[in-house]
C-alpha positions as CSV (number, residue, x, y, z in Angstrom):
1,X,54.3,-117.1,-0.1
2,X,56.0,-119.1,-2.9
3,X,58.3,-116.4,-4.1
4,X,61.3,-118.0,-2.5
5,X,60.5,-121.4,-4.0
6,X,59.6,-120.2,-7.5
7,X,62.4,-117.6,-7.8
8,X,60.2,-114.5,-8.4
9,X,57.0,-112.8,-7.4
10,X,56.0,-112.7,-11.0
11,X,56.2,-116.5,-11.4
12,X,54.1,-116.9,-8.2
13,X,51.4,-114.5,-9.5
14,X,51.3,-116.1,-12.9
15,X,50.9,-119.6,-11.5
16,X,48.3,-118.6,-9.0
17,X,46.3,-116.7,-11.6
18,X,46.4,-119.7,-14.0
19,X,45.4,-122.0,-11.2
20,X,42.4,-119.9,-10.4
21,X,41.2,-119.3,-13.9
22,X,42.6,-122.3,-15.9
23,X,43.9,-120.2,-18.8
24,X,44.9,-116.7,-19.4
25,X,46.9,-114.4,-21.7
26,X,49.8,-112.1,-20.7
27,X,48.1,-108.8,-20.8
28,X,45.2,-110.1,-18.7
29,X,47.6,-111.3,-15.9
30,X,49.6,-108.1,-16.1
31,X,46.5,-106.0,-15.7
32,X,45.3,-107.9,-12.7
33,X,48.5,-107.2,-10.8
34,X,49.5,-103.8,-12.5
35,X,52.7,-105.4,-13.7
36,X,54.7,-104.9,-16.9
37,X,53.4,-107.2,-19.7
38,X,57.0,-108.1,-20.7
39,X,57.6,-109.5,-17.2
40,X,54.5,-111.7,-17.3
41,X,55.3,-112.8,-20.8
42,X,58.8,-113.8,-19.8
43,X,57.4,-116.0,-17.0
44,X,54.8,-117.5,-19.3
45,X,57.5,-118.4,-21.9
46,X,59.8,-119.8,-19.3
47,X,57.0,-122.0,-17.8
48,X,56.0,-123.2,-21.3
49,X,59.6,-124.1,-22.1
50,X,59.7,-126.1,-18.9
51,X,56.6,-128.0,-20.0
52,X,54.2,-126.9,-17.3
53,X,52.2,-124.7,-19.6
54,X,51.0,-125.0,-23.2
55,X,49.8,-122.2,-25.4
56,X,47.6,-121.6,-28.4
57,X,46.8,-118.7,-30.6
58,X,43.2,-117.4,-30.4
59,X,43.1,-114.8,-33.1
60,X,46.1,-112.6,-32.4
61,X,46.3,-113.5,-28.7
62,X,48.4,-116.3,-27.3
63,X,46.5,-118.0,-24.5
64,X,48.3,-120.1,-21.9
65,X,46.9,-123.0,-19.9
66,X,48.1,-126.1,-18.0
67,X,49.8,-129.0,-19.7
68,X,47.8,-132.0,-18.5
69,X,50.6,-134.4,-19.6
70,X,53.2,-132.9,-17.3
71,X,53.8,-135.1,-14.2
72,X,54.2,-132.1,-11.9
73,X,51.0,-130.2,-12.8
74,X,48.6,-132.0,-10.5
75,X,50.8,-131.7,-7.4
76,X,51.7,-128.1,-8.2
77,X,48.1,-127.2,-8.5
78,X,47.3,-128.8,-5.1
79,X,50.1,-126.6,-3.6
80,X,48.7,-123.5,-5.4
81,X,45.3,-124.3,-4.0
82,X,46.6,-124.4,-0.4
83,X,48.4,-121.1,-1.0
84,X,45.2,-119.4,-2.4
85,X,43.3,-120.6,0.6
86,X,45.8,-119.0,3.0
87,X,46.4,-115.7,1.2
88,X,45.8,-112.6,3.3
89,X,42.5,-110.9,2.4
90,X,44.2,-107.8,1.0
91,X,46.0,-110.1,-1.6
92,X,42.9,-112.0,-2.9
93,X,41.4,-109.4,-5.2
94,X,43.0,-110.7,-8.5
95,X,41.8,-114.2,-7.7
96,X,38.2,-113.5,-7.1
97,X,35.5,-114.5,-9.6
98,X,35.3,-111.2,-11.5
99,X,33.8,-111.3,-14.9
100,X,36.6,-112.0,-17.5
101,X,34.9,-111.1,-20.7
102,X,32.2,-108.7,-21.8
103,X,28.5,-109.6,-21.6
104,X,27.1,-110.7,-25.0
105,X,25.0,-107.9,-26.5
106,X,21.2,-108.5,-26.3
107,X,21.6,-111.2,-23.5
108,X,18.8,-110.8,-20.9
109,X,20.0,-110.0,-17.4
């Protein structure tokens, strides 16, 4: 839906994924869409250089999230929410509330 505005389908997917989950890392996003990790990382770096995203290292993994100080983040996230609400059902799988990390061992069900 936003591919024409954002310039690529990869950028659209990255932004929608981050909007849905708040933060993510490149391999996680690439796996959700069966995309090359290098393509996702390129978009993440570009968005970070533009100031929309910030990243931090958690162990050996670079995790990206929204930059709350950027003036465009709030309006962009409102637009992304509208897009998510109007996606065709066959495109919503990567944005559903699937578990994102393993269950802690010994935790009661």
